[in-house]
C-alpha positions in Angstrom: 50.2 20.7 -9.3 48.1 18.7 -6.8 49.0 19.3 -3.1 49.4 15.5 -2.6 52.0 15.4 -5.4 53.9 18.3 -3.9 54.0 16.6 -0.5 55.2 13.3 -2.1 57.9 15.1 -4.0 59.0 17.0 -0.8 59.1 13.8 1.1 61.1 12.1 -1.6 63.6 15.0 -1.7 64.0 14.9 2.1 64.4 11.1 2.1 67.0 11.4 -0.7 68.9 14.1 1.2 68.9 11.9 4.3 70.4 9.0 2.3 73.0 11.4 0.8 73.8 12.8 4.3 74.3 9.4 5.9 76.4 8.3 3.0 78.5 11.4 3.3 79.0 11.0 7.0 80.5 7.6 6.3 82.6 8.8 3.5 81.1 6.3 1.1 80.7 7.0 -2.6 77.4 6.3 -4.5 79.2 3.4 -6.2 80.2 1.9 -2.9 76.8 2.3 -1.3 75.0 1.0 -4.4 77.2 -2.1 -4.4 76.7 -2.7 -0.7 72.9 -2.3 -1.0 72.7 -4.4 -4.2 71.2 -1.7 -6.3 72.4 0.2 -9.3 74.3 3.5 -9.1 71.6 5.1 -11.4 68.8 4.0 -9.0 70.7 5.3 -6.0 71.2 8.6 -7.7 67.5 8.8 -8.5 66.6 8.0 -4.8 69.1 10.7 -3.6 67.5 13.3 -6.0 64.0 12.4 -4.8 63.0 11.1 -8.3 62.5 7.4 -7.3 61.3 5.6 -4.3 62.9 2.4 -2.9 61.0 -0.7 -2.2 60.7 -2.1 1.3 63.4 -4.6 0.4 65.6 -1.7 -0.9 65.0 0.2 2.3 66.2 -2.8 4.3 69.3 -3.2 2.2 70.1 0.6 2.3 69.8 0.6 6.1 72.1 -2.4 6.4 74.6 -0.9 4.0 74.6 2.3 6.0 74.6 0.4 9.3 71.6 2.2 10.6 68.0 1.2 11.4 65.3 1.6 8.8 63.7 4.2 11.1 66.9 6.2 11.0 66.6 6.6 7.3 63.4 8.6 8.0 64.8 10.8 10.8 64.6 14.2 9.1 64.8 16.4 12.2 67.9 18.5 12.3 69.0 17.2 8.9 70.4 19.0 5.9 69.4 22.6 5.4 68.6 21.6 1.8 65.5 19.8 3.1 63.1 22.7 2.4 
Protein backbone atom coordinates (compact mmCIF):
# COMPACT_ATOMS: atom_id res chain seq x y z
CA UNK A 1 0.00 0.00 0.00
CA UNK A 2 1.24 3.49 -0.82
CA UNK A 3 2.59 5.51 2.13
CA UNK A 4 0.21 8.40 1.31
CA UNK A 5 -2.81 6.07 1.51
CA UNK A 6 -1.62 4.74 4.88
CA UNK A 7 -1.22 8.28 6.20
CA UNK A 8 -4.69 9.19 4.93
CA UNK A 9 -6.25 6.14 6.58
CA UNK A 10 -4.39 6.80 9.83
CA UNK A 11 -5.60 10.41 9.83
CA UNK A 12 -9.15 9.28 9.05
CA UNK A 13 -9.08 6.83 11.95
CA UNK A 14 -7.73 9.47 14.33
CA UNK A 15 -10.36 11.95 13.22
CA UNK A 16 -13.13 9.38 13.61
CA UNK A 17 -11.90 8.42 17.06
CA UNK A 18 -11.87 12.10 18.01
CA UNK A 19 -15.50 12.48 16.94
CA UNK A 20 -16.43 9.33 18.88
CA UNK A 21 -14.54 10.58 21.95
CA UNK A 22 -16.25 13.99 21.88
CA UNK A 23 -19.62 12.33 21.35
CA UNK A 24 -18.98 9.96 24.25
CA UNK A 25 -17.89 12.76 26.57
CA UNK A 26 -21.25 14.40 25.98
CA UNK A 27 -23.20 11.16 26.39
CA UNK A 28 -24.70 11.55 22.93
CA UNK A 29 -25.66 8.58 20.75
CA UNK A 30 -24.75 8.32 17.09
CA UNK A 31 -28.41 8.84 16.28
CA UNK A 32 -28.58 12.03 18.33
CA UNK A 33 -25.38 13.48 16.89
CA UNK A 34 -26.34 12.58 13.33
CA UNK A 35 -29.69 14.30 13.76
CA UNK A 36 -28.10 17.41 15.27
CA UNK A 37 -25.53 17.58 12.47
CA UNK A 38 -28.03 16.87 9.70
CA UNK A 39 -26.27 13.74 8.45
CA UNK A 40 -27.28 10.09 8.36
CA UNK A 41 -26.34 7.67 11.12
CA UNK A 42 -24.68 5.49 8.47
CA UNK A 43 -22.47 8.40 7.34
CA UNK A 44 -21.55 9.26 10.95
CA UNK A 45 -20.64 5.63 11.55
CA UNK A 46 -18.39 5.65 8.48
CA UNK A 47 -16.72 8.86 9.70
CA UNK A 48 -16.14 7.42 13.18
CA UNK A 49 -14.58 4.29 11.67
CA UNK A 50 -12.31 6.37 9.42
CA UNK A 51 -13.93 5.02 6.27
CA UNK A 52 -15.42 8.30 5.04
CA UNK A 53 -14.45 11.95 5.21
CA UNK A 54 -16.86 14.78 5.96
CA UNK A 55 -17.17 17.82 3.72
CA UNK A 56 -16.33 21.29 5.01
CA UNK A 57 -20.04 21.86 5.55
CA UNK A 58 -20.31 18.59 7.50
CA UNK A 59 -17.31 19.59 9.63
CA UNK A 60 -19.04 22.85 10.52
CA UNK A 61 -22.27 21.03 11.37
CA UNK A 62 -20.47 18.38 13.47
CA UNK A 63 -18.59 21.06 15.39
CA UNK A 64 -21.82 22.96 16.06
CA UNK A 65 -23.61 19.76 17.10
CA UNK A 66 -20.77 18.88 19.51
CA UNK A 67 -20.51 22.51 20.69
CA UNK A 68 -16.81 22.73 19.89
CA UNK A 69 -14.78 24.67 17.35
CA UNK A 70 -13.83 23.02 14.08
CA UNK A 71 -10.20 23.21 15.24
CA UNK A 72 -11.09 21.11 18.30
CA UNK A 73 -12.27 18.32 16.01
CA UNK A 74 -8.64 18.02 14.89
CA UNK A 75 -7.03 18.15 18.34
CA UNK A 76 -5.57 14.64 18.53
CA UNK A 77 -2.98 15.21 21.26
CA UNK A 78 -3.71 13.33 24.43
CA UNK A 79 -6.68 11.65 22.80
CA UNK A 80 -7.81 8.07 22.75
CA UNK A 81 -5.17 5.37 23.09
CA UNK A 82 -6.79 3.72 20.07
CA UNK A 83 -5.36 6.44 17.82
CA UNK A 84 -2.31 4.36 16.82
